[in-house]
Phi, psi and omega in degrees: 000143181291144181249151178215155181228144172280108186297328177298316179288329175298315179295321178298319179297324178293319178298319177297317181296319179294316179298315179298321180294317180297315179296323178301313180295321180293317179294321179299317178294324180293316180296325183281346181298122182295340180274354181284114180270340182253039185295331179296321177297321180290328176297316182287305182292323177294319177298321178294314181295315179297316179298318177300317181296313180295317180296320180297318178301316180298314185292320177297319177298324177293320180289339177284348186275134176232139184241353183095354175230156179300132180242147176212168185229133178292119187297311179303316180294321178297318179292323178298327181296344178289332185300307180296331178294314180292315182298315181292325178293315178297321178298318179296318178295321178296321178295322178294321180297327181299335175080010179269103183264013177296152186296329179293315180295317180295319180296315179298316179296321179294321178296317180294316180292315178299321177298323178294320179294318178297317179298319177300314184297309186283337170291320176296323177296326179294338178291341175273083187285104184256151176228113000291163184300156178293136172254152184236142173280115186300323181296316180289327175297315177298320179297319180295323178293319179296319179297318180297317180292318180297317179296320178295319179297315180298318180297315181293319180298315179295320181297322180291339185242023180242135179285157177282352182285164181244031179290163183298325181294333179267325186293317182298310177298327180292320178294318177300317178296322179295321178298318180290316179297320178299319177296322180293318179297316177296321178300319178297315183297310186284337170292319176296324177293322179293334180288339182285129180245123182251126180290149176304136179083010180296146176230154178262126184256007175287152181283124180297148179275346181077018180240137178299132183304323180295318178293319179297318178298318180296320180293317179296314180296318179298316177298320179295314178300322180296312180298315181293322179294315178299317179296319180297312180297316179297322180294315179297316179298317180295321179297316179294321178296320177296321177296318178298315179297320180295317179295319178295320179295319179296318179295320179296319178297320179297318178295318179298318179297317180296316179296320179296319179297318179294320179297318178295321179295317179295319179297319179296320180295317180296319178298318179296318179294321179296320179294321179295318179297317179297322180294321179292322178297318180293329180286000000 
């Protein structure tokens, strides 16, 4: 059956992917910051935010798809597809925190994260319950998996070599990387969509939600942007608070060193005076 896409929703899915990628890189740098004392919270909340962003991009991309017959998505299956996205994102952040930037560690983490993205995509595709069932082109499925792993590897590599600061010198490369990562994530999704083969006369047996797909896509994207924005603001605030604590700790250490030096100097002076007094008494 012929396939068609709403180009406006396709572009919206790309914006969601870019935003999720940018927040992912910022969170990765935050988790990797040695001064971050609450990194476990960022692994959990960051994994949730990243997973929501990736899943939202996928769902908006699904809503952009038109087949010529009414389409609907099984709600429980669609929600279940969120689980591998969140789990793989949290796993990636935990791997970044470990600080092992060797190619083997990065490759293993990329395979796990890419596998989670692939699992999310095809679980989401299963929510489109078609009769007869969807068939897949094995070559394009493999290509979509390779793209997902490659995008994950690039994200992890950049995360390992990106500072937690938000200076212009760091921000520009991070935005460029987010644009590329967003394109890679979309490439994986739409390659997976191209892999789906629908037999002539196929019908969707999922129960319709009764909501216009464009409105549903806008609500999902809006919710995703809200979650990612809140996470981004919280991350920046936490980073600045961490920098302040680090500067205060460094200043306190400097003061302690200075006080210790003065105390040693005073002790040496008192010892010298006592010895001089003792010498005068003996004389």
